[in-house]
PyMOL Python script that loads the backbone (N, CA, C, O; Angstrom):
from pymol import cmd

cmd.read_pdbstr("""\
ATOM      1  N   MET A   1      78.084 115.195  92.204  1.00  0.00           N
ATOM      2  CA  MET A   1      79.518 115.398  92.041  1.00  0.00           C
ATOM      3  C   MET A   1      80.020 114.522  90.886  1.00  0.00           C
ATOM      4  O   MET A   1      79.626 113.359  90.792  1.00  0.00           O
ATOM      5  N   PRO A   2      80.873 115.047  90.012  1.00  0.00           N
ATOM      6  CA  PRO A   2      81.325 114.242  88.870  1.00  0.00           C
ATOM      7  C   PRO A   2      82.283 113.134  89.297  1.00  0.00           C
ATOM      8  O   PRO A   2      82.888 113.172  90.368  1.00  0.00           O
ATOM      9  N   LYS A   3      82.389 112.155  88.419  1.00  0.00           N
ATOM     10  CA  LYS A   3      83.314 111.054  88.680  1.00  0.00           C
ATOM     11  C   LYS A   3      84.749 111.554  88.630  1.00  0.00           C
ATOM     12  O   LYS A   3      85.065 112.500  87.908  1.00  0.00           O
ATOM     13  N   MET A   4      85.621 110.902  89.412  1.00  0.00           N
ATOM     14  CA  MET A   4      87.028 111.276  89.412  1.00  0.00           C
ATOM     15  C   MET A   4      87.727 110.574  88.243  1.00  0.00           C
ATOM     16  O   MET A   4      87.554 109.371  88.045  1.00  0.00           O
ATOM     17  N   LYS A   5      88.498 111.312  87.487  1.00  0.00           N
ATOM     18  CA  LYS A   5      89.183 110.731  86.336  1.00  0.00           C
ATOM     19  C   LYS A   5      90.452 110.008  86.778  1.00  0.00           C
ATOM     20  O   LYS A   5      91.111 110.404  87.740  1.00  0.00           O
ATOM     21  N   THR A   6      90.772 108.954  86.064  1.00  0.00           N
ATOM     22  CA  THR A   6      92.016 108.224  86.292  1.00  0.00           C
ATOM     23  C   THR A   6      93.175 109.042  85.760  1.00  0.00           C
ATOM     24  O   THR A   6      93.097 109.593  84.661  1.00  0.00           O
ATOM     25  N   HIS A   7      94.246 109.127  86.526  1.00  0.00           N
ATOM     26  CA  HIS A   7      95.462 109.808  86.075  1.00  0.00           C
ATOM     27  C   HIS A   7      96.184 108.850  85.134  1.00  0.00           C
ATOM     28  O   HIS A   7      96.707 107.825  85.571  1.00  0.00           O
ATOM     29  N   LYS A   8      96.215 109.180  83.839  1.00  0.00           N
ATOM     30  CA  LYS A   8      96.686 108.233  82.842  1.00  0.00           C
ATOM     31  C   LYS A   8      98.181 107.937  82.948  1.00  0.00           C
ATOM     32  O   LYS A   8      98.612 106.828  82.632  1.00  0.00           O
ATOM     33  N   GLY A   9      98.980 108.918  83.390  1.00  0.00           N
ATOM     34  CA  GLY A   9     100.398 108.657  83.582  1.00  0.00           C
ATOM     35  C   GLY A   9     100.632 107.620  84.670  1.00  0.00           C
ATOM     36  O   GLY A   9     101.532 106.788  84.563  1.00  0.00           O
ATOM     37  N   THR A  10      99.815 107.675  85.721  1.00  0.00           N
ATOM     38  CA  THR A  10      99.913 106.697  86.805  1.00  0.00           C
ATOM     39  C   THR A  10      99.410 105.340  86.347  1.00  0.00           C
ATOM     40  O   THR A  10      99.983 104.311  86.705  1.00  0.00           O
ATOM     41  N   ALA A  11      98.352 105.329  85.564  1.00  0.00           N
ATOM     42  CA  ALA A  11      97.768 104.066  85.113  1.00  0.00           C
ATOM     43  C   ALA A  11      98.729 103.280  84.231  1.00  0.00           C
ATOM     44  O   ALA A  11      98.673 102.051  84.200  1.00  0.00           O
ATOM     45  N   LYS A  12      99.615 103.979  83.509  1.00  0.00           N
ATOM     46  CA  LYS A  12     100.577 103.289  82.664  1.00  0.00           C
ATOM     47  C   LYS A  12     101.737 102.714  83.463  1.00  0.00           C
ATOM     48  O   LYS A  12     102.423 101.810  82.986  1.00  0.00           O
ATOM     49  N   ARG A  13     101.970 103.221  84.668  1.00  0.00           N
ATOM     50  CA  ARG A  13     103.130 102.808  85.459  1.00  0.00           C
ATOM     51  C   ARG A  13     102.814 101.802  86.555  1.00  0.00           C
ATOM     52  O   ARG A  13     103.703 101.079  87.006  1.00  0.00           O
ATOM     53  N   PHE A  14     101.569 101.746  86.986  1.00  0.00           N
ATOM     54  CA  PHE A  14     101.191 100.887  88.100  1.00  0.00           C
ATOM     55  C   PHE A  14     100.059  99.976  87.680  1.00  0.00           C
ATOM     56  O   PHE A  14      99.253 100.319  86.815  1.00  0.00           O
ATOM     57  N   SER A  15     100.007  98.805  88.305  1.00  0.00           N
ATOM     58  CA  SER A  15      98.915  97.877  88.053  1.00  0.00           C
ATOM     59  C   SER A  15      98.444  97.320  89.385  1.00  0.00           C
ATOM     60  O   SER A  15      99.151  97.380  90.391  1.00  0.00           O
ATOM     61  N   ARG A  16      97.238  96.779  89.368  1.00  0.00           N
ATOM     62  CA  ARG A  16      96.651  96.239  90.583  1.00  0.00           C
ATOM     63  C   ARG A  16      96.569  94.718  90.469  1.00  0.00           C
ATOM     64  O   ARG A  16      96.199  94.189  89.421  1.00  0.00           O
ATOM     65  N   THR A  17      96.912  94.024  91.545  1.00  0.00           N
ATOM     66  CA  THR A  17      96.841  92.575  91.552  1.00  0.00           C
ATOM     67  C   THR A  17      95.412  92.138  91.820  1.00  0.00           C
ATOM     68  O   THR A  17      94.534  92.964  92.070  1.00  0.00           O
ATOM     69  N   GLY A  18      95.189  90.843  91.765  1.00  0.00           N
ATOM     70  CA  GLY A  18      93.859  90.320  92.039  1.00  0.00           C
ATOM     71  C   GLY A  18      93.407  90.559  93.458  1.00  0.00           C
ATOM     72  O   GLY A  18      92.210  90.695  93.714  1.00  0.00           O
ATOM     73  N   SER A  19      94.351  90.613  94.391  1.00  0.00           N
ATOM     74  CA  SER A  19      93.994  90.856  95.790  1.00  0.00           C
ATOM     75  C   SER A  19      93.907  92.343  96.124  1.00  0.00           C
ATOM     76  O   SER A  19      93.548  92.705  97.245  1.00  0.00           O
ATOM     77  N   GLY A  20      94.237  93.217  95.152  1.00  0.00           N
ATOM     78  CA  GLY A  20      94.094  94.647  95.373  1.00  0.00           C
ATOM     79  C   GLY A  20      95.384  95.387  95.671  1.00  0.00           C
ATOM     80  O   GLY A  20      95.369  96.606  95.838  1.00  0.00           O
ATOM     81  N   LYS A  21      96.504  94.672  95.743  1.00  0.00           N
ATOM     82  CA  LYS A  21      97.775  95.345  95.985  1.00  0.00           C
ATOM     83  C   LYS A  21      98.225  96.079  94.728  1.00  0.00           C
ATOM     84  O   LYS A  21      97.791  95.765  93.619  1.00  0.00           O
ATOM     85  N   LEU A  22      99.097  97.058  94.918  1.00  0.00           N
ATOM     86  CA  LEU A  22      99.633  97.825  93.794  1.00  0.00           C
ATOM     87  C   LEU A  22     101.022  97.315  93.440  1.00  0.00           C
ATOM     88  O   LEU A  22     101.840  97.056  94.322  1.00  0.00           O
ATOM     89  N   ARG A  23     101.284  97.173  92.139  1.00  0.00           N
ATOM     90  CA  ARG A  23     102.577  96.710  91.653  1.00  0.00           C
ATOM     91  C   ARG A  23     103.214  97.804  90.810  1.00  0.00           C
ATOM     92  O   ARG A  23     102.515  98.612  90.199  1.00  0.00           O
ATOM     93  N   ARG A  24     104.542  97.829  90.777  1.00  0.00           N
ATOM     94  CA  ARG A  24     105.267  98.802  89.979  1.00  0.00           C
ATOM     95  C   ARG A  24     106.465  98.114  89.349  1.00  0.00           C
ATOM     96  O   ARG A  24     106.952  97.103  89.855  1.00  0.00           O
ATOM     97  N   GLY A  25     106.936  98.670  88.240  1.00  0.00           N
ATOM     98  CA  GLY A  25     108.160  98.198  87.632  1.00  0.00           C
ATOM     99  C   GLY A  25     109.361  98.780  88.353  1.00  0.00           C
ATOM    100  O   GLY A  25     109.239  99.794  89.040  1.00  0.00           O
ATOM    101  N   ARG A  26     110.495  98.167  88.207  1.00  0.00           N
ATOM    102  CA  ARG A  26     111.701  98.646  88.875  1.00  0.00           C
ATOM    103  C   ARG A  26     112.364  99.740  88.046  1.00  0.00           C
ATOM    104  O   ARG A  26     112.294  99.738  86.817  1.00  0.00           O
ATOM    105  N   SER A  27     112.998 100.663  88.733  1.00  0.00           N
ATOM    106  CA  SER A  27     113.697 101.744  88.044  1.00  0.00           C
ATOM    107  C   SER A  27     115.098 101.291  87.656  1.00  0.00           C
ATOM    108  O   SER A  27     115.594 100.282  88.155  1.00  0.00           O
ATOM    109  N   GLY A  28     115.718 102.031  86.778  1.00  0.00           N
ATOM    110  CA  GLY A  28     117.095 101.756  86.402  1.00  0.00           C
ATOM    111  C   GLY A  28     117.263 100.818  85.231  1.00  0.00           C
ATOM    112  O   GLY A  28     118.359 100.302  85.015  1.00  0.00           O
ATOM    113  N   ARG A  29     116.209 100.581  84.467  1.00  0.00           N
ATOM    114  CA  ARG A  29     116.290  99.666  83.335  1.00  0.00           C
ATOM    115  C   ARG A  29     116.201 100.383  81.996  1.00  0.00           C
ATOM    116  O   ARG A  29     116.209  99.730  80.953  1.00  0.00           O
ATOM    117  N   GLY A  30     116.115 101.704  81.999  1.00  0.00           N
ATOM    118  CA  GLY A  30     115.826 102.427  80.776  1.00  0.00           C
ATOM    119  C   GLY A  30     116.993 102.571  79.827  1.00  0.00           C
ATOM    120  O   GLY A  30     116.848 102.318  78.632  1.00  0.00           O
ATOM    121  N   HIS A  31     118.146 102.972  80.330  1.00  0.00           N
ATOM    122  CA  HIS A  31     119.287 103.224  79.446  1.00  0.00           C
ATOM    123  C   HIS A  31     120.564 102.977  80.234  1.00  0.00           C
ATOM    124  O   HIS A  31     120.506 102.632  81.415  1.00  0.00           O
ATOM    125  N   LEU A  32     121.714 103.150  79.597  1.00  0.00           N
ATOM    126  CA  LEU A  32     123.035 102.851  80.174  1.00  0.00           C
ATOM    127  C   LEU A  32     123.131 101.400  80.647  1.00  0.00           C
ATOM    128  O   LEU A  32     123.636 101.119  81.734  1.00  0.00           O
ATOM    129  N   LYS A  33     122.639 100.494  79.816  1.00  0.00           N
ATOM    130  CA  LYS A  33     122.587  99.087  80.199  1.00  0.00           C
ATOM    131  C   LYS A  33     123.970  98.436  80.229  1.00  0.00           C
ATOM    132  O   LYS A  33     124.220  97.552  81.048  1.00  0.00           O
ATOM    133  N   LEU A  34     124.856  98.862  79.352  1.00  0.00           N
ATOM    134  CA  LEU A  34     126.174  98.238  79.294  1.00  0.00           C
ATOM    135  C   LEU A  34     127.013  98.549  80.532  1.00  0.00           C
ATOM    136  O   LEU A  34     127.895  97.769  80.893  1.00  0.00           O
ATOM    137  N   ALA A  35     126.750  99.664  81.173  1.00  0.00           N
ATOM    138  CA  ALA A  35     127.530 100.050  82.346  1.00  0.00           C
ATOM    139  C   ALA A  35     127.098  99.303  83.604  1.00  0.00           C
ATOM    140  O   ALA A  35     127.801  99.349  84.614  1.00  0.00           O
ATOM    141  N   LYS A  36     125.960  98.617  83.564  1.00  0.00           N
ATOM    142  CA  LYS A  36     125.422  98.020  84.789  1.00  0.00           C
ATOM    143  C   LYS A  36     125.924  96.606  85.048  1.00  0.00           C
ATOM    144  O   LYS A  36     126.150  96.242  86.202  1.00  0.00           O
ATOM    145  N   GLY A  37     126.101  95.822  84.036  1.00  0.00           N
ATOM    146  CA  GLY A  37     126.485  94.436  84.261  1.00  0.00           C
ATOM    147  C   GLY A  37     125.268  93.543  84.334  1.00  0.00           C
ATOM    148  O   GLY A  37     124.182  93.996  84.697  1.00  0.00           O
ATOM    149  N   LYS A  38     125.439  92.272  83.990  1.00  0.00           N
ATOM    150  CA  LYS A  38     124.279  91.398  83.852  1.00  0.00           C
ATOM    151  C   LYS A  38     123.650  91.028  85.186  1.00  0.00           C
ATOM    152  O   LYS A  38     122.441  90.811  85.253  1.00  0.00           O
ATOM    153  N   ASN A  39     124.455  90.951  86.262  1.00  0.00           N
ATOM    154  CA  ASN A  39     123.875  90.564  87.548  1.00  0.00           C
ATOM    155  C   ASN A  39     122.958  91.641  88.097  1.00  0.00           C
ATOM    156  O   ASN A  39     121.865  91.336  88.575  1.00  0.00           O
ATOM    157  N   SER A  40     123.381  92.888  88.039  1.00  0.00           N
ATOM    158  CA  SER A  40     122.519  93.955  88.536  1.00  0.00           C
ATOM    159  C   SER A  40     121.316  94.138  87.632  1.00  0.00           C
ATOM    160  O   SER A  40     120.229  94.464  88.110  1.00  0.00           O
ATOM    161  N   TYR A  41     121.488  93.935  86.336  1.00  0.00           N
ATOM    162  CA  TYR A  41     120.368  94.071  85.418  1.00  0.00           C
ATOM    163  C   TYR A  41     119.361  92.952  85.636  1.00  0.00           C
ATOM    164  O   TYR A  41     118.158  93.179  85.506  1.00  0.00           O
ATOM    165  N   ARG A  42     119.816  91.761  85.960  1.00  0.00           N
ATOM    166  CA  ARG A  42     118.923  90.644  86.261  1.00  0.00           C
ATOM    167  C   ARG A  42     118.157  90.901  87.557  1.00  0.00           C
ATOM    168  O   ARG A  42     116.997  90.511  87.691  1.00  0.00           O
ATOM    169  N   ARG A  43     118.817  91.558  88.503  1.00  0.00           N
ATOM    170  CA  ARG A  43     118.169  91.859  89.780  1.00  0.00           C
ATOM    171  C   ARG A  43     117.012  92.848  89.611  1.00  0.00           C
ATOM    172  O   ARG A  43     116.055  92.836  90.385  1.00  0.00           O
ATOM    173  N   LEU A  44     117.115  93.703  88.590  1.00  0.00           N
ATOM    174  CA  LEU A  44     116.072  94.696  88.346  1.00  0.00           C
ATOM    175  C   LEU A  44     114.891  94.133  87.561  1.00  0.00           C
ATOM    176  O   LEU A  44     113.935  94.857  87.282  1.00  0.00           O
ATOM    177  N   LYS A  45     114.946  92.870  87.207  1.00  0.00           N
ATOM    178  CA  LYS A  45     113.916  92.250  86.399  1.00  0.00           C
ATOM    179  C   LYS A  45     112.613  92.099  87.193  1.00  0.00           C
ATOM    180  O   LYS A  45     112.643  91.865  88.402  1.00  0.00           O
ATOM    181  N   GLY A  46     111.490  92.231  86.523  1.00  0.00           N
ATOM    182  CA  GLY A  46     110.202  91.948  87.131  1.00  0.00           C
ATOM    183  C   GLY A  46     109.612  93.121  87.895  1.00  0.00           C
ATOM    184  O   GLY A  46     110.219  94.187  88.000  1.00  0.00           O
ATOM    185  N   ASP A  47     108.421  92.902  88.422  1.00  0.00           N
ATOM    186  CA  ASP A  47     107.699  93.924  89.167  1.00  0.00           C
ATOM    187  C   ASP A  47     107.877  93.706  90.663  1.00  0.00           C
ATOM    188  O   ASP A  47     108.299  92.639  91.108  1.00  0.00           O
ATOM    189  N   THR A  48     107.546  94.738  91.426  1.00  0.00           N
ATOM    190  CA  THR A  48     107.609  94.658  92.879  1.00  0.00           C
ATOM    191  C   THR A  48     106.433  95.432  93.459  1.00  0.00           C
ATOM    192  O   THR A  48     105.774  96.186  92.742  1.00  0.00           O
ATOM    193  N   ASP A  49     106.166  95.255  94.738  1.00  0.00           N
ATOM    194  CA  ASP A  49     105.053  95.938  95.383  1.00  0.00           C
ATOM    195  C   ASP A  49     105.383  97.401  95.620  1.00  0.00           C
ATOM    196  O   ASP A  49     106.546  97.772  95.778  1.00  0.00           O
ATOM    197  N   VAL A  50     104.356  98.217  95.644  1.00  0.00           N
ATOM    198  CA  VAL A  50     104.499  99.635  95.972  1.00  0.00           C
ATOM    199  C   VAL A  50     104.666  99.755  97.484  1.00  0.00           C
ATOM    200  O   VAL A  50     104.077  98.983  98.241  1.00  0.00           O
ATOM    201  N   ALA A  51     105.465 100.719  97.921  1.00  0.00           N
ATOM    202  CA  ALA A  51     105.668 100.938  99.354  1.00  0.00           C
ATOM    203  C   ALA A  51     104.345 101.280 100.024  1.00  0.00           C
ATOM    204  O   ALA A  51     103.479 101.922  99.428  1.00  0.00           O
ATOM    205  N   LYS A  52     104.201 100.843 101.268  1.00  0.00           N
ATOM    206  CA  LYS A  52     102.959 101.038 101.994  1.00  0.00           C
ATOM    207  C   LYS A  52     102.619 102.516 102.173  1.00  0.00           C
ATOM    208  O   LYS A  52     101.448 102.895 102.173  1.00  0.00           O
ATOM    209  N   ALA A  53     103.655 103.351 102.326  1.00  0.00           N
ATOM    210  CA  ALA A  53     103.427 104.781 102.518  1.00  0.00           C
ATOM    211  C   ALA A  53     102.941 105.457 101.238  1.00  0.00           C
ATOM    212  O   ALA A  53     102.218 106.452 101.305  1.00  0.00           O
ATOM    213  N   ASP A  54     103.325 104.934 100.080  1.00  0.00           N
ATOM    214  CA  ASP A  54     102.944 105.537  98.809  1.00  0.00           C
ATOM    215  C   ASP A  54     101.617 105.011  98.268  1.00  0.00           C
ATOM    216  O   ASP A  54     101.024 105.629  97.384  1.00  0.00           O
ATOM    217  N   ALA A  55     101.152 103.894  98.780  1.00  0.00           N
ATOM    218  CA  ALA A  55      99.978 103.232  98.219  1.00  0.00           C
ATOM    219  C   ALA A  55      98.712 104.090  98.250  1.00  0.00           C
ATOM    220  O   ALA A  55      97.991 104.098  97.253  1.00  0.00           O
ATOM    221  N   PRO A  56      98.393 104.815  99.333  1.00  0.00           N
ATOM    222  CA  PRO A  56      97.158 105.612  99.309  1.00  0.00           C
ATOM    223  C   PRO A  56      97.169 106.715  98.254  1.00  0.00           C
ATOM    224  O   PRO A  56      96.136 106.993  97.646  1.00  0.00           O
ATOM    225  N   ARG A  57      98.311 107.340  98.030  1.00  0.00           N
ATOM    226  CA  ARG A  57      98.408 108.404  97.039  1.00  0.00           C
ATOM    227  C   ARG A  57      98.229 107.854  95.631  1.00  0.00           C
ATOM    228  O   ARG A  57      97.532 108.455  94.812  1.00  0.00           O
ATOM    229  N   ILE A  58      98.851 106.722  95.347  1.00  0.00           N
ATOM    230  CA  ILE A  58      98.738 106.114  94.025  1.00  0.00           C
ATOM    231  C   ILE A  58      97.331 105.583  93.810  1.00  0.00           C
ATOM    232  O   ILE A  58      96.789 105.684  92.709  1.00  0.00           O
ATOM    233  N   ASP A  59      96.732 105.015  94.858  1.00  0.00           N
ATOM    234  CA  ASP A  59      95.377 104.502  94.767  1.00  0.00           C
ATOM    235  C   ASP A  59      94.394 105.620  94.418  1.00  0.00           C
ATOM    236  O   ASP A  59      93.455 105.411  93.650  1.00  0.00           O
ATOM    237  N   LYS A  60      94.614 106.805  94.985  1.00  0.00           N
ATOM    238  CA  LYS A  60      93.753 107.948  94.691  1.00  0.00           C
ATOM    239  C   LYS A  60      93.904 108.398  93.237  1.00  0.00           C
ATOM    240  O   LYS A  60      92.920 108.761  92.592  1.00  0.00           O
ATOM    241  N   LEU A  61      95.144 108.374  92.720  1.00  0.00           N
ATOM    242  CA  LEU A  61      95.373 108.766  91.331  1.00  0.00           C
ATOM    243  C   LEU A  61      94.768 107.761  90.349  1.00  0.00           C
ATOM    244  O   LEU A  61      94.387 108.122  89.235  1.00  0.00           O
ATOM    245  N   LEU A  62      94.683 106.492  90.776  1.00  0.00           N
ATOM    246  CA  LEU A  62      94.108 105.466  89.921  1.00  0.00           C
ATOM    247  C   LEU A  62      92.586 105.433  90.009  1.00  0.00           C
ATOM    248  O   LEU A  62      91.943 104.627  89.336  1.00  0.00           O
ATOM    249  N   GLY A  63      92.012 106.295  90.828  1.00  0.00           N
ATOM    250  CA  GLY A  63      90.553 106.357  90.925  1.00  0.00           C
ATOM    251  C   GLY A  63      89.978 105.450  91.975  1.00  0.00           C
ATOM    252  O   GLY A  63      88.789 105.135  91.931  1.00  0.00           O
ATOM    253  N   GLY A  64      90.794 105.015  92.927  1.00  0.00           N
ATOM    254  CA  GLY A  64      90.308 104.179  94.016  1.00  0.00           C
ATOM    255  C   GLY A  64      89.511 104.973  95.025  1.00  0.00           C
ATOM    256  O   GLY A  64      89.368 106.190  94.905  1.00  0.00           O
ATOM    257  N   LYS A  65      88.993 104.275  96.019  1.00  0.00           N
ATOM    258  CA  LYS A  65      88.175 104.951  97.015  1.00  0.00           C
ATOM    259  C   LYS A  65      89.004 105.646  98.062  1.00  0.00           C
ATOM    260  O   LYS A  65      88.456 106.264  98.974  1.00  0.00           O
TER     261      LYS A  65
END
""", "prot")
cmd.dss("prot")
cmd.show_as("cartoon", "prot")
cmd.util.cbc("prot")
cmd.orient("prot")
């Protein structure tokens, strides 16, 4: 059976930590920045963990077991 290919769109959006958890960037940072205000924009800063329900699907797209 051939190897499963990594879904490149998923690979650009998600990363894996050293312990194996999946990380994602926060949504809402792309455009319309002036309408949001600095406090809400600061809150969207940084990465966060992927939801537990979504992790198996994303793991499969990234070529996990």
